[in-house]
N, C-alpha and C positions, 0 to 999 in steps of 0.2 A: 797709662803710658808707664813704664816699667823703664830701668836700664837693661840694655840687654844683661842675660847672663854671660854669653862666652860669646865670640871673642867681643873684649872691650875695645870700643874705635879709637876710644880716646884713655888717656890717664886721670882725666879728669871724672871720667864713669866710674873706673875703676875703684878711684877713691871714695866715690859717693857712695855706690853699690856696697864696700865691702868693710869701710868706717863710719858709715853715717851715722850709728847713735855715740860714736866718741868726737865726731864732729860736732852734732847737736848738742853735747853736753851729756848727755843722757847714760853713757857708760864712761869707765873711766879711763880705757884703753880700746881700740881694737888694732889686727895684725892682718897686713895685706903685704898677698906674694905677688912680684911685680917679674914678668918673664923680662930678661933681659933681651931676647931675641925680639920681642913683640913689642919693646920700647927700646931700639939700639939707642938714641938719645938720654938715657934713663938717668945718669946722673946728673947731665945740665937740667932737664926736665924737673929730680928731683931737688935740687938746689933752688929751684924756680919757687916752685910750690912752697919748700922750705921757707923760703925768705918772705913769701906772701901771706903764708899761714901763720908765722910767727908773730906777725903784726897783729893779728887775730885770735894772740894767746891759742895756738895749735901747733904741736911740734909734731913733724915727720922725723923719726931718728931709725936710721937702718941697724936693726939688732943680729943680721947675720946675710953675709953674703958668700955664695959659691958661685960656680963658675955660669951657670944656665938661669939663677932669679938672685932675688933679695927679699927678706923679710923687714917690713916697715912696720915699725911702732907708732901709731897715730893717737895723740892723748892732748889734752889739755893739763899742762904740767904742776895747778893748783892741784885739782880736782885727782890727779893721780898720787901725789903728795898725800893728801887726805885721806885717799881710799887707801893706799898702803898703811898709813899711820891708826886704820882701826884695829884694836887689840887682838882680836883674832887672826886677821889678815898679816898683822906683823909678827905674831907669834909663827904661824906658819911660814914666813919667811924665815924669821931668824932661825928656827928648826933645821930649814935648806940650807943655812950661813950664808944668808945674805947681809950686808951689813946695815947700815941706819938710812943715808942719805940718796936722796933720789937718783943723782949721778953714780952713787958707787954700786947701788944694786941694777939698775941700767949696767953699768959695766961685769957685774957679774951674771946678769941674763945674758949678754952675750956671750961671756966664757963658757957658760952651761950650755947655748945653743949650738957650741963649735964642739962642747965634749960629748953632745948625747941629742941626739936629733928634736926633741921635743920635751923637753925637762917638765914634768905636770907644773910645778908651783906657777908655770907661767901664766896659768887660770888666775892665778891671785893678780894678776897685772890686768888681765883682761875683764877683773871683774864678777868672776866664779866664786860664787859661796865656797868660803874655806871648807863647809861641812862635806860640801860637793866632790871638792878636790880631792880632799882626805879619803873618802869614800871609793872614789875614783881608783884611788892609791891602792886601798887596800882591797879593794874587790878586784883587781887587774881589769877595771873597766867593764866588767860584768855587771848583770841586775840591776841594769837601772831603771827608773820608771818611768822616765822621759829622754826623750834625744832632740836636742835643739843645737845653738850654739854650742851648749856644753850637754854633759849627760848629766840628770839631773837624779838625787838619790833620794832629796830630803825637799819640803814645803813645794809639791808640785804645783800648784794652784798657783802661788807667788810666781814660779819661773814661766807658767804657761801665759801668764800677764804680762812679763816682763818680756819674752819672746815677740810679742804680740806688737808689745811699744817699738820692738826694733823692727819689726817687721813695717811696720805705719811709717815710723824714722826714715826707713830706708826708703819707702814707697813714695813718702813727698819728696824727699829730696830729688830721685832720679826724675819723678814727674817732674819739676824744676826745671831741672837740666833738659829733661827733652823740650821745655815749652822756651829754648834758650837762655835761660841763666845760667852763671856760672857759679861755680862754687865762692866765688871772689866776689862776688855779689850778694850772696845768699848771708855769709858770714862777716859782718860790717870790721871794722879794723877796731880793734880793743881800744 
């Protein structure tokens, strides 16, 4: 059994479905959209999960908030720092005016999300290949060879395997939740 696709009955289901790869450490970060109407106590709920997940090495950071929803970046700090430090990823972010440290980069990302609805370089934070991010920008989102979590312009077979790994991770995590496990039980404290 998988998590329902919509509506999620619990915040935990929403988190598991949309952030499973980051929670499991196979992706540097995931971005989830949280409806304030669906989760009216979102602030207390997010603070609780933020504290509980922090002791597990997982961060939940609001990168954008508007009247109806908020975007939460879910990541493991060391893994995201290491990913963003890769030369090709760092070059992409440097070219977009991002500073060097993770806190400063996250601050710049929040600023860019306020200025532009979805800045393309956000893909670097989410683990998308830099070549695909550049091709997406250059081709205006057209001409992708494969579409999944991101639009793929290069290394299609590698991307297919990655997408399948993300799907297996999501399904496994959702099966555990359906059997009564909690995210907090599935990810022990570090």
